[in-house]
N, C-alpha and C positions, 0 to 999 in steps of 0.2 A: 738704204733700208731693204731687206730682201721681201720677196713676195710671200704673203702667208697664205696657208691652206689649212684646211680643217683635217684632222686625224679621222679616219672613218671608225675608229673604235671609241675614243674618248671625247672626240668633237675638240680637242685642244688646238687653238691656232699655233701652226708650226711652221717655220720657214721651209719653202719649198725643198731646198737642197738636204734638209735633214730626214724627209719623208722617205720611206722605204716602200716599195711596191713588193707586197708578199701575197701568198697564197693563203687566205684566211678563212677557213671553213667553207672551202671549195669554190671560193671566187677571189679574183684580184683585188687587194685593197691597199690604201695607202695608210700607212701607220707611222705614228712618231716613234723616236728611239725608246722611249719610255714603255710604249706597248710592245715593241718588238722584245724588249728584255722580259716584259712580264708575261706575256701571252704565248710562251713558246709551246704549251701544248696545242694550241689552236692553229699555229702557223705550220702549213705543209711544205716540205722541201721537195721540190719537183724532180731532183737528181742528186744522186751520191758523189761526191769527188773520186776522181779516179785514184786507185791505187798507187799505179805507177807514173806519179807525176815527174819524176826525174827523167823519163824517155821522151824522146821526141815524137810528136803525133805524126802518123803517116801523111797527112795532108798538108803538113807545113815542111815537109824535106824538099830539097832542090830537084830531085829527080821527078817529083810530079809537076813541077812548074814547066 
């Protein structure tokens, strides 16, 4: 049986491996999948994905090792 923790938004007991750590209203909160799906306007994404995902990052090339 997995360990249960409370969702910080709806207080639903949720298995720990299902909780997501997100920035909610300016602070890091642990939310259940239902709250992550319904509270998208309150969740802040701290960075945007890179547009050039197909290229190799400079820090991972063999020349920098």
